[in-house]
N, C-alpha and C positions, 0 to 999 in steps of 0.2 A: 902382437907383442910391440912392435915399432909404434903402432898408434897409441898404444897405452902409455908408452915411455913419453911420447911427444906431448900428450895430455898432462902427464905428471910435470914435465918441464915447463910447460905454459903456465900450470897452476903455481909454480914455485916461482917462476918470473912475476907473476901477478899476484904474489902471496897475499898482499893486502887487501886487494880486490876481492880475492877468493874468499878470504877471512870475513870480509864485511857481508859477502852472500851468504856465507855459512852461518854467521851470527843472524842475519835475517830469517833464513831458513828455519834456524833452531827456534828463534822466537816465535815463528809463524806455527810451527808443529807444536810448540808447547802450548800456545793460545788456544789452537784448534782441540788438541788434546785435553785442555783443562776443562772445556765446557761440557762434555758427557762426564768427566770426574766430578765437577761442581753439580750438573744435573742429579747425578747418582747419589751423591752426598745429601743435597738438600731433601731429596725425595725420601731418603733414608731417615734424616732427622723428622721430618714430617709425620712418616709412620710412626715412629716411636713415640712423637708427642701426641699424635692422635690417639694411641693406645693408653698413654698416661692420663689424658684428659678424660677417657672413657672410665678409668679405674677411678678418678677423683669424682665424677659427676654420678656414677652407679654404684659406687662402693663394691664393684665386681672386680675380681683379679682376672685381666684380659686373657693370661696364659693357663687358664683353667679349661681343660678337656674332661668335661664330666659326663660319664654313661652310665645308664641304669637299665636294669632288664626285670621283668617279672616271670619267673620260672614257674611253669605248671606240670611240664613233661615228666613222665615216669622216668625217662633216663636224663633227668636234669643234671646228675653230676656229671655225666660225660659231656654234655652239652656247655656247663659251666667251665669244665677243665678245657675244653676247645677254645671257650670266649676267652678265658684268662690267657692262654697260650697268644690267641690273636691279638688281644689288647696289648700285651708285653710287647709283642713284635710292632705293631702299628705304631705305638707310642714312640719308638724310636725312629719311625718315618717322618715326624713333624720336622725334624731337623734342628731341634732346640734342645738345649740341656735340661734334664728332667730334675728339678728342684725336689720334688716329693711325689711319691705314687703312692696310693691307697687302695686296697679292696676291701669293700664293706659288705657283709651278708647279714640279712636280716628277716626275721620272720615277720608274719602278719601279727596283727593284735591278737592275744588271747585273754580270755577271761582267767583270773587268778583266785584261788580260795587258799584260807590259811591251811598249813599242814597240821598246826595245832591251834584249835579255835579258842583256847584258853588264853593264849598270849596275844592273839590278835583278833580285833573285833570282825566277827564273820558277816556282820550286817552291811559293811562298806563295799559298794560295788568297785572292783578292782580289774584292770585289764593293763597289759604292757605287752611289749615284743623282746624278744632276744636279739642282740645286735654284737656282731664281732667286727673289729677293725684291725687291719695289718699293723703291727708295730704302735699299738695304742700306748703300751707301757712307757714309751720313749717321750711321749707328748702330754703326759699327766702328772700331776703330783697328787699324793694321798693326804688327805685332810684328815680321815680318822679311819681306823680300822687296819687291816692287813692284805697283803697280795693275795688275789684269789690264787686257788691251786689249778694247776694245769691238767689235772685228771678230777673226776667225780670224787667227792669224799663221802662215803657210805651212800652213794646213789644220788647225792646232792650237789649240784652245779652252782660253784660260787662265783659272784660277779661283782664289778664295780659299777657303782651308780652314782649320779649327780644329785646332790642334796635337793633339788626340786622334786625327785622321784619319791623320796622318803615323805616329804609333805602332801604329794599328791595321793599316795597310797595310803597314807597314814600308817607308816611301819617305822621301825628302827633297825639298825644294823643286826644281823643276826636271826631276823624273823624269817621263817621258812614260809615259801608259798608254793603252791602245785598248779601246774597246768594240768587242767582236765578237759578233755575234748575227744569226741568219737572219732575224728579223722587222724588221730595220733595212734602209733602203734602202742605206746605205752605213756602212763602219766610222766611229767616231768616235773622235778623238784628244784626250785631255785632259791638261793640264799644271797642276800647282799652282805658283802664282808669289809667293803671298803667304799668310803665317800671319796670321791675325787674331784679335782678341779683343773683346769687347763693350766698347764705349766707357764705357756706364754699366750697372752690373749692376741698377739699379732701373728701367731703361729698359723701359716697357710695350711696346715693340717686340717684346721676345724672349718676351712670353708666348706659349705654345703653339709657339713656333718654336725651341725648343732639345731637341727630342727626337731623340735619337741624332744628335749632330753628328759623331760619328766616320766615318759613311758618306755625307757629303755634301759635293759639290764645289759651290762657289757661283758660278755664272756671272752676269755682267751682265744685268739683267732686259731691256733692250732687245735685245740679242743673241739671247737666249732665246726671246723672243717672236717675233723675225724669223726665225731659222734653224729653230726647232724646233716652235713653236706653229702658226705660219702656213703653214709647208712640210710640217706633217704628218710631221715626221721620226720620231716616236715614235707607235705605234699607242695606246698606252695611258698616260695622265698622270693626276697628281692635281693638282687646283686647290683653292686656299685661299683664302679672302676673310676677313680679320681686321679687324674695327673695334673700336676702344677709345673708348667713350662716357663723357662725364663724367657719372657717375650722380650726383653731388651735386647737379646741375640738375635732377634727375628731379623733377615736380610731380605732386600727387594728380591733376590734370586731365589729365596726359599720360600716365597708366597705361594707359588703354584703347588709345590710339595705339601705344604700346610693345608690349603685348601683340598687337595686331592685326598690327603690322609683323612680328613674329617668326612668327606664324602664316603671313602671305604668303610669307615666305622659305622656312618649311618646305613649304609647297604647291608652291611653284614647284621647289624641288630634287625633291621627291618625283615631280612629274610630268615632269621632263626627265632624271632620272638614276636608274639602279638602285641605285647605292651612292652613299650622301651621309651628311653628318653636320652636325646643327644643334646648337650648345650656346649657352646665354646663362645664366649662373649666376642673374642676378637673376630669372629668369622663375619659378622655383620660390617663390622669396621671395614674389613679387608675387601669384600664385595664393593662397598662404597669407595674404597680406597683405589679401586681400579679405575673408575671414572674419575676421580679427583686427581689421579696421578696422570691420567691422559690430558686432562685440562691444564695442568701444572706444566707438563712436559710441553704443550703446545705454547703456553704462555712463555717458558723460559726460552724456547727456540726461537720464538717470534721476537723477543727481546733481543735475541742475539743475532737477528737478521741483519741490522746496520753495520754491526762489528764483522760479521761474516763477509758482507760486500766489500767492507773496507779491507780486509785481509787480502781478498781476492785481488784487489785493485793494487794493492802494495805489491803483491807477487808479480802481478803483470808488468807493473812499472819497473820492477828490479830488472825481470828478464829483458824487457825492452832497452833498459839502459845499457845493459850488458851486450846486447846484440848491436846496438847501434855504434858502440864503441868499436865492435869487431867486424864491422861490416866490410871495410876496407881489406881486411885480412881476409875474410871471406871471398870477396871478389878477386883477390889476387891468387887464392889457392884454386878457385873455379879456373882463372885463366891458364893456369899452370897444369891443367888436366885433372885435378881433384873431382870425384863424381859428388853430386849432392848427397848421395847416401853416406859416402865416407865422411863429409864433413857434419853431417846429422849425428853419425855414429859417434863421433867426438863428443858432441854436446850431451848426448845420451849418457855416455860412460861418465863424462864429468857431473852430469846431474845426479847419477846414482852413486858416485863417490860422495858428493856433499850430502844427498839426500839420506844415504846410510847413516852418516854420521848424526844427522839432525834426528832421524828416526829414533836412534839410540838415546840421545840426549835429551830431545825435546819433551817427551812424556814425564821425565823425572822433574824437569823445572816446572811443566804444567801441573804436577803433583804438589810441589811446595808452593805455588801460587795459591792453588785451591786451599790451601792449609791457612793462609794468610786471610784470604776472603771469608774464610768459614768464621773469623772472628768480628764481622762487620755487624755494627750496632745501628747503623745508618749508612747514608753515603758518604765515603771516605771517612767513616768513623768506625773505629775499632775498639773493642773491649777485651778483657780477660773473661772469656766463657768457656764452656765445655767445647773442647775440639770437635770439629766435625769428622766423622769417620770418612776419609777418603782413602781411596786405593786405586790403583792401575787395573782397570779392568779390560776386557775384550774391546769393548766399544771405544775406549779411549785410544788403543793402538790402532783399531779401524780408521779412526778419524784422523789419527797422525800420518797413517799411510795415505789417506786420501790427500791429505794436505801436501805431503811431499810428491805424490804423483801429479798433483794439480800444478805444484810449483815446477816441477820437471816439464810437465806439458806445456805450461805457458812459456816457459824458457825455448821450447822447440818452436813454438807458433812463431816468433819473430825470427828465428833461425831459419825456419822453411822460406818465409818471405824474402829473407836476405839472400838465400842461396840462388834465388830467382835472377837476381840482379847482375849486370855485368858492371865492369869498371866503368864504362862511359855512363850507363843509366845511374850508378851510385854517384858520381861526381855531379851529374845533372841535378839528382835530388838534394845533394847537399848545397848546390846553387841556388835551390827554390825553396827555401825552408819558412817563407813567408806566406805560403800557399795557404788556403783554409783547410781545415781538418775534415775527414769524412762525416764527422758528427754535426759540423756546423755546415757543411754543403748540403746536407739532407735536411738540415732544420731538426733533427732529432731533439736538441734541447729545447726548442718550442714545444714540440709535441708532447715530450715528457712532463714538462712544466704545466702543462693543459690538462694532461690526464690526472696529474697529482692534486692539481686545483679543483678539478671535477669530482675526485674521489673525497676530498676535503670537504666539499659541500655535501655531497651525499651523506658524510659521517655527520655533519653538522645538524642536517634534517633528521636524522634518526635520533640524535642525542636531544633536540628541541622536543620531539615527539614524547620521548620518554620523561623529560620533566614535566611538560604540560599534562599529560595524561597519569602521571604518577605510577607509570609502568616500572616492572621490576627488570634491569638490565639483565638478570639471570635467563629471562625469558629469550634473549637474543645470545646465540654462541659467540664466544670470544673469537672475532675474525682476526686471522693472520695479517689481513691487509693493513689492519690499524697500525702495524709497526713496520710493515714494508713500505706503505706511502709516505712517511717521513724521510726514510732513506732514499726514495725515489725523488722526492721533492729537493733534498739537499743535493744530490748528483745533479738534476736538471737545473736548479738554480745556480749552482757553480759553473755549469757549462754556459749558462746564458749569461752571467755577469763575465765569464771569460771571452764571449763574442763581442762585449762592449769594450772588454780591457784595451785591445790595440789601439781603438780610436782615442782612449784616455792617454795613452803614451804619445800617439801622434799629435794630440793637443798640447801636451807638456813641452814636446818637441818644437813645435811651431811657435808657442809663447816665448820661449826663450833662446831661440835658436841664434840670435845675434850676441846673446850675452853667456851662454854656456862656456865653460873651460873646455879645452880639449879632452879631457878624460871623460867629462860628463856627456860631451857631444858624441864621443864614441859609444859610451855606454848606452844613451838613448837610442841610437842607430842599430846597435848590437841587439837590444831588446826589441825595438820596433819590427827589424827585419827578421827576427827569428821566433815570433810569438808562439809558432807552433812547437818549437823546440822546447819552451818553458811550460806549455800546458800540462804536461804529464805532472811534473813537481808540483804547480800550482794547483792544480785540480785535487791532487793528492792532499796536500797541506788544507786546502778548503774543506774536503770531506773529512778529515781527521779532527779538524778543530770545531768543525759544525756538529759533527757527530757527537765528540766529547761535550759540548756545551749542550746539545739536546739530552743526552744521558744524564748529566747533572741536573739540568732544569726538570727533567722527567722524575728523577729520584727525589729531588727536594720537594717538587710539587706533591707527588704521591704522599711522602712521609708528612709533611706539613698539614695536607688537607685531612689526612686521617686523624692526625693529633687534633686538629681545630674541630673536626668532627665530634671528637669525645668531649672536648671541653666545652663546646656549644651544648651538646646534648644534656650533660650534667650541669652545665651553669657555674659551677665552683668546684675547688679543690676536693671538698667534702660535702656530701648531701646525706643528712641523717634524720631521723624521726625518733622522738623518745616516746615511751608509753605514757598515756593521758589517762587519767581516772575519769570515768563516767558514770553513768546511773541506767545504762542498758540493762535489760533484763538477761537473766542466763538463758542459753538456748535451751528450747524445750526438746527433751529427749522422748516424751510419750505424746499420746494423741490429744490434740487441743480441745476436743470435745466432740459431742456428737453432732452428726450433720445438721439435725434439726435446730440444735441450738445455734450453729455458725450461721445459720441462714435468718434466724429471727433476731438475734443479737450482733449487730455489726461490730467487728472489733475497730477501736480506734487507735491508730498507731501513734505512739507518743515520740515527739523529737528527744533525741539523746542530748543530754547535757553534759558537757566536757568541763573538766577543771584543768586549766593552764599550768603545766608544772614551769619551774623557774627558768628564765632564759639565761641570768646573769653567769650561772657557772660556765656556759660555753664561751663566753667573752674573756674569762679568766684563765682558760686552758693555755698552758705552756706551749709557745710554739704557734698559736693562733693569732694571725694578724687582725682579722675582723671577723664578725659573725653577723648573720642576718636571718630573720625570720621571713620565711617565704611560704604563704597560704596557695594552694593550688585546689581548684574545683572543676573537674572536668566536664561536669553535666550541669552548667549554669545556663541560664537563657539571657538574651538581650532583647529588649523592646525598644522600637522607636516608632511611635504612631501605632499604626496596624501591623507593621511588620516585626515579627518574633523570630529570632534564631537561636539555635542550640550554640553555645560556646564555652570555651575554656576560660576561667577567670582567675587571675593571679593578684593576690595582695600581699604588698611590700612597705617597707619602711624605707624610703626613698635614700636616705643618707647611709645607711648600713648596706643596703641592696648595692649602690654605686660603688662602694669600698670592696665589696666581696665578689661580686658578680663578674664573669668574663665574658667578653663580646669583642669580636673581631672590628678594628677600625674600618670606617667607609662602608659599612653594611647599611646604616641608615643614612637619611638625607643629611641630618645633622648628627653631632656627636652624641654619643649615649646619655652623656652627662646632663646636656640641655633638655632632654625629654624628662629625665629624673627632677630637673629644676623646675619645668612646667608643672608636673604633679605636685611638687612641695607646695606650691603657692595657694592651694585650695584642697581641702579635705575630701571634695566631693569630684574632683578631677579624675578622670580615667583617659587612659590611651586606648585606642581600638586598632585591631589589624585591617590592614588594606582591603581583605576579603570581605569585612563586615561593612566597610565604607561602600564597595562596589555593589554588594547585593542589597543593601537597605537604603543607600544614599545617604547615609550619614556623614556629617561634616564637622568641622572644628566648631563649637559652640552649640551643638544641639543637645538637648536635655533627653537623656535616655533613662531607662527603667532596668536594673539588674537584679538577679535573685536566683535562687534555685529550690527544687522541691523542698516542702516543709519548711521553708524559711519566706517570711515575709519580705519582698524586695525594697529597694532604696532607689531614689533617683540620684543621678550622676550626670557630670557635664564632659563632653568629650572635649579634651585640650590638644589632642594629638593623635595622628595615623601613623602607624609603623608597620614596617615589612618584616622585620625580625625581632626576635627578643631572647635573651638568654634561656635555654631548655625547650624554646617553643619551636616545633617544626611547622613552616608554612606550607610545605609542598602538599599539592594535593594526595588524596589518598583514594585510591581505586575500590569501590565498594560493589558488592555483587547485586546485579540487577536481574531478575528472572526473565527469560526469555518467553513470552506467551506464544500461544499458537504452535507449539511443538509437541508432538507426541512423546517424544524422550525427554521433555522436562529439562532440558540442558539449561545450565546457568552460564552466564557470561559476564564478563565484567564490563558495565557499560556506564555506570555512573561515577562522575568525578566530584568528589567532596571536598571543599577547599576549607581547611582548618581556620578557626576563628579564635580570637584571642582579645580580652579585655584585660587591661592592668588598671588596678586601683590602689587605695591605702588600705593596709591591714587595719589600722585603728579603726578607719570608718566602717569597714565590714564588720568587725568585732563589735562596735558600738550599736550598729543600726541593723545587722541581719543576724549573725550568730558568732558564736566561738566555737571553732573546731580545729583539729589538729592540723599543725603545719610542719613544714620542712624546716630544718636548720641548715643553712648554708655556711661554710667555714672556707676561709682563705688562710691557707698556711704560710708560715715564713719560709723563706728559699731554702734554709738549711733544716727545715722540720722533716723528718721521716714520718712514713705512715705507722711504723711500728710503734716509735715514741709516742704518736698520739692515741693509738690503741691502748697503750699502758697508762696513759694520763687518765683517760676516759674510765678505765677500770679502776685506777686509784681513787677517783672521786666518786666511784659506785653510782655512774649514770648508766641508767639502763636503756637500751636503744631497741627499736623494733625493726629498724632497717638503717643500712649503711652503704653508700656509694663512695668509692674512692677513687678519683680520677688519676692520681698518680699510678696506682696499681693497674688501671686499665691501660694506660699509655704503654706500661711495661710490658704487659700480655699482648698489646699489638706489635711491639718491636718484636717479640719472640715468635709472633706469628709465622708459619712456614711460607706463606705468601709474601710477607712484608721481608722476610730473609731472602727469599729469591729475588725480590725486585731489587733491594739494595745490594745484593751481591753481584747480581749481573750487571746492573748499572754502574757499580763501581770498576768492575771487571771492564765494561766498555769503555769506561773512561781512561783507565790506566792503559788500556791496549791502544787506544786513540793517540796518547800522547806518547807512548812508547815506540810505536812504529812510526809516527810522525818524524820523531828524532832520528831514528834509524834511517829512514827513507831520505829524511832531508840530508844528513851528512854523505849518505852513500851517493845520492845524486850528484852533490856539488864537488865530491872527491872523483868521481868519473867526469863530470863536465871539465874541470880543471886539468885532468889528465889528457884530455882529448885537444886542449887549447894551449899545451905548452909552446907550440910554435907560434901562436899568436902573440902570446905574452913575451917570447924571446924577441920577436921583431918589434913590437912596441919598445921594449927596454933598449934595443939596438937603436931606435929611431930618437931615443932620448928621453923618454918617459922615465920619471924617477920611479924608485919602489914605492915612496908615499903615494904618488898619483895612481900607480897601478892598484895599490890598496884601495885608493878612494874608488877606482872604477868598481872594484869588486864589491865595496860596502854599496855604492849607489845601485849596482846590479842586484844585489840582495833585497834592497829597500823596494825596489821597483818589482820584483819577482816574487820573493818569499814574504815581504812586508805586505804587498799588495795581496797575496793570497791569504794572509793571517787577517787582514781587514775584512776581506771577502768572507771567510770563513766565520767570523765573528758575527758579521751581519746576517749570513746565512743561518747559522745555528740559533741566533736569537728570534728571527723571524719563524724558523721552523718550530721552535719552542712555543712561541705564542699562538701559532696557528694549529699545532697538532697536539701539544700536551693536554690541552682542555679534553680531547677527546678519550682520555685514559678513564675518564668518569664513566664510560661506556661499561667499564670492567667491574663497576659498582652498582649499589642499589641506588638508582638517582632519587627515590623517593624519600630517602634517609639522608642524603649528600645535603647537609646543611652545616656551616654556611656553604654558598656555592663554591665550586670548583674554582680556585685562582692559581693562575701559573706563578711560580715563585723562582726568584733568581738570588742565590748566596753570591754575596760579593766576593767571598773567600774563593769560590770556583772561577770566577773571572781573574781574580788575583793569581791563582795556581798556574791557570794558562798563560797570563802575562809573564809570569816569572819563567815558566817552562819555555815560552817562545824566546824570551831574551836570552835565556841560557843557551838554548838551540842554535839561534843566530849567532851569538857571540861565540859558542863552541867551533860553528861552522866558519866565521871569519878567522878564528885563530889558528884552525886547521889549515885552512886555504892559505893564510898568510904564511904560515910556516913552510908550506909546500912551495909557495911562490918565492920565498926567500932564497931555496936552496936551486931554484932554476938557474944554471949557467948559460949566458947568452949565446956562446959558441956551440955548447952542445944543444940548443934549442935550434938554432941555424942549420946544423948539421943534421939534426933529425929531419928538419924540414927537405934538405937536400936528398936525404935517403928516401 
């Protein structure tokens, strides 16, 4: 109890210091706990989005659990009752709200004969089945007739029918039909009394239940069960159990239960029925989702590696600062008989008290932080979108507990080392603060830098192989080292520059030693003789700023390259094609002739003639800035002398194309427009790709021959050689080459085919080769929306055969779970780096000033004015924090330029056009400069305020004590 009270008194006495430590702990716990919360939330969103995409693409409801069985046993009624009960029970085990459940019974098809041949034509062959669906009457509307009776009327079963059945069987309402079959105990008479239709065409009730409504008589479900199922009137029947589950309520935690329930249903039906069906569209997605979840989780945590290292470094730095401040007190306690265990117990109890508060508050703050990040639309960009489902889970508290335990543990490490020191050794250590740190003594900075550079070269070799061979990067697993190495490089680079830093300070001191005023002279000596003392805070600032810059650059680069990839692939804002009239014969539905005739009379294939639709309406569309005609022929040929190559051929109108197409700057040797100006000077001018020039030896000025099948070619003149062109992918495509001499006939990818392109005049192609369908490229005005364009096209009755909307593709890419994860984690990393940098900076300088009160008091007593003292602090800040900021900026930019290009290893390199380019947004730099300025300004303001409150006599008295 006495120890506990002593700890409380010490905490109250140092309340501001303890509060600073508590704030740091809370934020560390919040950041640590936010990682699993955010990971869970993004994976949850990805799961639901994948199921929504499945529904859109396949038109199947993902939450549909559909089961059927064919019953042939004599005790079929008992088996069905058992199956009904089992299905009802297991449907609850999916763990999802049941929107709808349906049981359907159906007979096999039976021949039908008219009960009264005078009213119904007996010559028509008729067959149908009797069907009963539970709660059918709630989901239909009667078009004609009356509700069927729930009991036979004079031995006749009344039924609902869809109008298609009346047409198919050539009957009308009220016509009575009889099922006559030897296997039946008695003849069954059936009469349609009502024509029905679906009450709501969007009703999930009709999923899987609208197959062949032309041959079904629908009886009341209760009647069918009583008279047919229980009485075993039909030896063979079908039963269907259909459950509609609300898949939007599917949680990550419920995936295992969902899959297990599906497996139990399959097992039950397979063991009780010979013929059965189990369908659940979501199962395939969920099976694939397991692997996708694993990859995304690795990706997310890999992205978080630099931030995790930063957090660990921050906690260790804070613990070391506190211990350094209390080393004298520890040494005094040890000299007065206190055991090491007693001193360490005090630190443990203090850590438990602060850690307990952080553990309670931190996860709640982490939850709120994750909600904000869920609205990210890009790096440091937020929009109003549906909030992510975030919640505190067990994993969040586990990571929070680990963060607290780690912080307490790291607090104890310096304390354990401090308890080993005596007063004498402590004073000796304080007097030798300019000695090299352990890391620099062992040259660990040089070793780590060499390792990171070696790994960088290794990644670069792999990346070059991918691009050169056209390999798919998915063949190579995502390597977490890809994200660890940049953090290692930042750490090593920071340490290496800190090795050089003392020499720079010494150089500054020597340069102006005859001119420095006393306060600057004192500051330079203080910094030069205590470089080890400043290394922690400097390395911390370097790592936080460099990590922040790296996160910003990585996110900006990935976002921009994905956007440019989409823009380049499409070529323009809108790419569409209209329907062209032509004289092509209709497709033959029957045999073309006898074999003998086919061999004796060769068929001459006639080239199809097209009629070009008017182009002017596209240029007059509201909101369209420019429009261009772009002809593409994938299988053209290029001939130069004896060299002939298959190539893609593009025909354009140079002026309109230049106004409409998109191409990133600096991809070509000259500006995009200069190549178009070359073409414009000669109707026969063409541009050829570099791959054609390399393979055929073609050069500027050569006369070549161009054409394609069924078209007489034309001569053209090469005016330029290009590496890239809008919508054309120059990356090699890996084609399959069969490996000979192998008994297993294995096929391997062995041949690299370099794509080829020729660009010419569309008018020359149409006049000298052929008029064939072309694409229309549109460039929209900045304020024009896709929906407005669609409405304009519909208003002008422009019929389209295809349409590609770049804007919509960009929106989809931003909503892609992978993009959401990258932007969210990178934004989180940037904010974490800035937040803990600010807190760590203030905490360090407050502790530093508190430990130097005697020094400042003596300086004041010697005649140093308050203004000069403040100037000393400002100079010290610039020489330490300012230098750390500069080194952090250099390290962050260097790491970005070296390592961000490696992120293309996570994409398909063959489709990554234009090439990956590292991007820096000046706004990010500005944000950092503003934050650093505010940080140093706030630090100086706080230190100045504390300095102004120092009383000279108190400081000197403190020194005497």
